[in-house]
BATIDO-776029 format. One record per atom (N, C-alpha, C, O): residue in three letters; x, y negated, z. Coordinates in steps of 0.02 Angstrom, whole numbers, plus 50000, padded with zeros to 5 digits. Each point is the difference from the previous one (the first is absolute). Layout:
BEGIN
ALAXYZ...
***
This chain:
BEGIN
MET513314853749916MET499384996449997MET500024994450053MET500215001150057ALA499574993049923ALA500024994350045ALA499414999950047ALA499435001149979GLY500714997750084GLY499464999650050GLY499704993050002GLY500244995649965PRO499245003450075PRO499684993550003PRO500454994550027PRO499904994149983SER500595007650058SER500444994850027SER500634999149959SER500424995850017SER499665008049931SER500594999649958SER499994993649959SER499464998049976PRO501124998750015PRO500014993949961PRO499825001149926PRO499794995349966ALA500285010950009ALA499865001449930ALA499255001049988ALA499775000149943ALA499845000850110ALA499295001249992ALA499654993649978ALA500144994650027PRO499415005849924PRO499644994049980PRO499544997650055PRO499725004050038ARG500204989649966ARG499594997150053ARG499284999449976ARG499874997549945ASP499675004750096ASP499294999149986ASP499754995050052ASP499815002050055PRO500174991649928PRO499824995050049PRO499265000050019PRO499804997250051GLY499795005949908GLY499285000050015GLY499744992950000GLY500184996049956LEU499415002450091LEU499714993350004LEU500354995550051LEU499784994450011GLN500755008050019GLN500344996050051GLN500244993249974GLN499884995050034PRO500445004549907PRO500214993349978PRO499404995349989PRO500044994050015GLU499415008749959GLU499414995849990GLU499714997750067GLU499804994250006ARG500195010250043ARG499754998050067ARG500454994650030ARG499764995450032THR500895005449958THR500474995150027THR499904993249967THR499994994950034ARG499945005049900ARG499874993749964ARG499364996850025ARG499974994050011LEU499515010049996LEU499364997350023LEU500054997350072LEU499684994950016ALA500705008450026ALA500104997650069ALA500354993250001ALA499794995650037TRP500735003749923TRP500354993649996TRP499534994549974TRP500004994550025ARG499615007249924ARG499534995049972ARG499464998150051ARG499824994250006ARG499945010850030ARG499484998750051ARG500284995550055ARG499654995550023THR500965005849998THR500304995950053THR500134992949975THR499914995250037THR500305004149900THR500114993449972THR499344996149996THR499984994050014LEU499485009549968LEU499344996849999LEU499794997950070LEU499724994650009ALA500405009550040ALA499834998350069ALA500394993850023ALA499734995750035CYS500915003949946CYS500394994050017CYS499734993849965CYS500004994650029ALA499775006149909ALA499714994549964ALA499354997650034ALA499884994050006VAL499725010650017VAL499394998350036VAL500174996450065VAL499684995050017ALA500815007550019ALA500204996850063ALA500254992949987ALA499854995550039THR500525003449907THR500244993449983THR499434995349981THR499994994250020SER499535008449942SER499434995749981SER499574998450061SER499734994550005LEU500195010250041LEU499634998550062LEU500364994850042LEU499694995950033ALA500985004549967ALA500384994950036ALA499904993149969ALA499944995150035ALA500055004749899ALA499874993649966ALA499304997450016ALA499914994050011ARG499615010449990ARG499314998050017ARG499974997250072ARG499684995050013GLN500665008450032GLN500014997850070GLN500344993250005GLN499774995850039ALA500765003249923ALA500354993650003ALA499564994349974ALA500014994550026LEU499605006949922LEU499564994949973LEU499444998250050LEU499804994250005ARG499975010750031ARG499484998850050ARG500294996350061ARG499664995950031ALA500975005649986ALA500314997050059ALA500224992849986ALA500134996250047GLY499915001949891GLY500244993449982GLY500665000649963GLY500345005150002THR499834989649964THR500605000449958THR500594996550035THR500344995949969GLY499785005750092GLY500584997450035GLY500635003449975GLY499975004849961PRO500614992950062PRO500625003049976PRO500115007250024PRO500295003949962VAL499504997850097VAL500125006850025VAL499595005249962VAL500285005149980PRO499064993950009PRO499635004949961PRO500265000749928PRO500035005649974LEU500144988849996LEU500275000449932LEU500675003649997LEU500125003849953LEU500304995150097LEU500645003550002LEU499895007550010LEU500345004149968CYS499184997850075CYS499855007150011CYS499765003349937CYS500205005649984VAL499364991049978VAL499745002849938VAL500575000649949VAL500045005149965ALA500374989950030ALA500565000349952ALA500485005750017ALA500235003649956LEU499924997350108LEU500445005450020LEU499675006849991LEU500335004949984ALA499014995450027ALA499645006449988ALA500015001749926ALA500095005849982ALA499824989249975ALA500045001249928ALA500705002349979ALA500075004449958LEU500434992650073LEU500695002149986LEU500135007250022LEU500335003849965ALA499404998050093ALA500075006950024ALA499645004949954ALA500245005549987TRP499174992549989TRP499635004349953TRP500395000849936TRP500035005549972LEU500274989250003LEU500405000649938LEU500615004550011LEU500195003849956GLY500104995850103GLY500565004550016GLY499785007350001GLY500345004449973PHE499084996950057PHE499745006850002PHE499825002349929PHE500125005849982LEU499614989749979LEU499835001749931LEU500625002149960LEU499975004749960GLY500594991850052GLY500625001849966GLY500255006950021GLY500215003949958VAL499774997650106VAL500225006550025VAL499545005549972VAL500245005249978ALA499114993550022ALA499535005049975ALA500095001249925ALA499975005749977ALA500144989049985ALA500095000949928ALA500625004149985ALA499995004449956ARG500554994350081ARG500615004149989ARG499885007350018ARG500245004549965ARG499404996650089ARG499885006950022ARG499535003649952ARG500095006049987ILE499414990649987ILE499545003149951ILE500395002049938ILE499885005449972ARG500584990450005ARG500415001849942ARG500465005850017ARG500125004449958ALA500144995850103ALA500485005250019ALA499675006950003ALA500335005049985VAL499044995550033VAL499685006650006VAL499745002549934VAL499685005349997SER500444991149949SER499765002349935SER500485004749966SER499845002649946VAL500744998650083VAL500485004749971VAL499915006850031VAL499725000550055PRO500525004949912PRO499895006850027PRO500305001050070PRO499695003450041ARG500894993949973ARG500305000850066ARG500134993050029ARG500554997449996PRO498934999650034PRO500104993250026PRO500464999950061PRO500005004750040PRO500394989949966PRO500424999550059PRO499584998450061PRO499434997649995ALA500855003850062ALA499654998450063ALA499974992450008ALA500414996449972LEU499105001450064LEU499944992850015LEU500614997850040LEU500155003050052SER500184992049925SER500614997750035SER499814996850067SER499464997250007PRO500995003350041PRO499864996750065PRO499884992549993PRO499594997150036ARG500764999849918ARG499924992849988ARG499294998549976ARG499684995250023ALA500075008749930ALA499314999049975ALA499485001450054ALA499504996550005ALA500635008650035ALA499535001650054ALA499974994350052ALA499474998250023VAL501114999149994VAL500024994550048VAL499664993849969VAL499654996450035ALA500465002449900ALA499684994349967ALA499255000750000ALA499644995250015ALA500105010849969ALA499285001149999ALA499704999150070ALA499484996950008ALA500855006050041ALA499754999450069ALA500044992750024ALA499544997650033GLY501004999049950GLY500084992950020GLY499474995649969GLY499724995650033CYS500135005549903CYS499484996149966CYS499325001350033CYS499614995350010THR500255010950007THR499375001750032THR499944996750068THR499484997250017LEU501055003250023LEU500004996850066LEU499954992449995LEU499694996850042ALA500625000449907ALA499964992849989ALA499284997949985ALA499764995050025LEU499905009049934LEU499294998549986LEU499595000250063LEU499564995750010VAL500575009250033VAL499645000450063VAL500154993950044VAL499544997150029ALA501085001049975ALA500194994350042ALA499694993549975ALA499754996150040PHE500285002849894PHE499724993749974PHE499244999850006PHE499704994850012GLY499995011149980GLY499275000450008GLY499814998750073GLY499504996650015ALA500895006350030ALA499854998850071ALA500114992750020ALA499644997450042ALA500864999449928ALA500124993050016ALA499424995649976ALA499884994850030LEU499785007349919LEU499434996149974LEU499385000650044LEU499574995649998THR500385009750040THR499405001050041THR500024996050064THR499494999850036ARG501054997149980ARG500054996150062ARG499764993049991ARG500014996150047
***
């Protein structure tokens, strides 16, 4: 008889994959809000080259995070999803830190 840790045992994922998908979507939405707030701040600060560059780079960082999130959401839809690769984790963290940096640059 196969035990719970046996490879032959069927996997009962429960709601974990759905929670993971929702977490990635929630984080992507938060990044979109941060990018839109950065654009709003740039419009209020004036349309000089530095604010526009910060908004463009923030939008690029958001698109990068969106790509990582979309791949991860697709990956967790299988019964045995692979672990998040170190490359994807670094990309997601880098995009998030870039959003913070560009947003902070706009507040000065």
